N, C-alpha and C positions, 0 to 999 in steps of 0.2 A: 242907370241905378248903380250905386257903388256896391262893390263886392262885400263891403263890411256892413251893409244895411240889410237887415232881415225884415221881410214883410210877413206879417201874420195873416194867414188865410182865414177867411170866414168859414166856419164849419157849422152847418145848420144843427140846431139842437134837436136831438131825437126825442120823441115823446117817451115818457117813462115806460109805458107798456111796450113800445117798440124796442127800447133798450133791454127790457126783460126777455122779450122773445129772441132778440139777437143774442143775448147772453146764453140762452139755451142752445142755440145753434153753434155758437163759438166755443162751447165747453171743451176744456182741455185739462190735463193733469201733468204733474211732474214725473210720473212713472213712465219710463220708456224701455222697450225691450227690442233691441235691434242687434243683428249680427255684425253689421258694419260699424266700426268705431266712429267714422265720420258722420254717418246717418244718426247714430245714437247721440253724438254731441249736438247735432242740429236739433233733435227733439228736445234735448235738455235745455238748449239755449232758448228755444221757443217757449218752453214751460216756465223758464226763469225770468222771462221778459215781461215788461208792461206793454200791453197792446194798445197803442194810441192810434187814433185816426190819422192818416197821412195828411200832413200839412199843419198839424197841431204843435209841432216842434217838441214832442214828448212832454207836453204840459196839459193839465186839465184832466178830465175824467178818463179812465182807462179800464181795461179788463186785465185780469191777472189770475195766475194759479197760486193758491196758498193752501198748504196742508191737504193736497189732493182735491180741493174744491175750486171751482171756477167762480170768480167773484167780479163784481163791478164796483169800482172805487170812484167816488165823487167827493172831493174835499176830504173831510175827516170821517166819512161814513162809508161802509161797504155793505154790499148785499150779496149773499150767497145765491148764485143762479143755478148751480148744479153741483152734485157731489158724485164721487166714485166715477171719475172720468179717466179714460186712458188715451195716451197719445203714442203714436208709432210712426217712425220714418218709413216711407214706402218708396224711397228712391233718393237720389242725390238732392232734389229740391222739392220734395212733396212730403206732406205729413197727413196722417189720417187720425182723426179724433173720434172717439166713440163714447156715447153715454146712453143710458137707458131712458127712453121716453115712452111711458105707458107700456104697451105690449111689444114695442119694437126697440131695436137699437138704432139710434140716430148716428149716422156716420158722415162727418164733414171732412172733405179733402181740401187742403190748402196748397197752393202753388207759391213757392218762395222765390222772390226775384231780387235783383240788385244786391248780389253777394249775400243772399239770405237775410236781408234786413227788412224786407217788405213781404207781407203775407196777404194773399188774395184768395178768397173763397173760390174753389174750382167746381166742386160738386157737393150736393147735400142729398143723401138718400136714407131711406129707412130700410132696415133689414129685419124681417122679411118685407118685401114690397107690400104696400097697402093695396087692398082690393078696391074696386070702384065704390062699393058700399062703405068701406072704411073712410075713403076720401070724402064722402058725402056726409059723414057723421060730424057732430060738433067737434070732437077732438081732431078729426081729419081736417076740418076747415081751419081750426086753430093752428095746426101743424103747417098747412099750406101757407097761411098768412105769415107765420114765423120764417118760413123759407124765403118768401118774397122779400120780407124786411132785410134778412141777412144778405140776400143776393144784391139788393139795392145799396147796401152799405159799401162805402169806398174801401180801399186797401188799408191795412194796418201796418204801422211801423213797429218793429221789435225794439223797444227802448230798454236801456238799463234800468233796473229797479231804482226808484228814488230813495228808498230806505230798505235795509235788509229785512225788516219786519214792518207790519202795518201798525206801528205804535200809535196810540191815541185814536185809532179807528174803531168805531162802534158797529157792532153787528146788527143788521136789520134782518129779522128772522122770517119775513114773508118769503114763501117759495112759490115758484111758478107752478 
């Protein structure tokens, strides 16, 4: 195969509900508070990027942070998946994202690889930890399913934003 030929990888379409659950797990924000300048820059780069599935060549649907909200963008529409999210670098190649999910804080840790251009979900935990009774409840079951969907999702590529703003994009107000 020629070096100049790009082959587009088939990426299975995720169901809408799966994408919404995944969006909750992936929630991030543009606000970073780190003491190390390099770690702070990494958190800012992550928050300013479009998060595309690996193999999509930075095309098609993606997740992004806009105005402190985590959104899913598909074509000319976007959906707010979570608001009031914080991101913090917790090492030279790890980021921690926190959002409120009912009575707990949902904390997702990403491992960044390949010169910090690829993000992989490393852990997803609730703080405080759920009790066995909470895991067995309807919200606990929904939470567990969302975690499973997120863990089964492939790595994300940190792509440059396609436009500085999401001009022409319409807000869908349904929230998870």
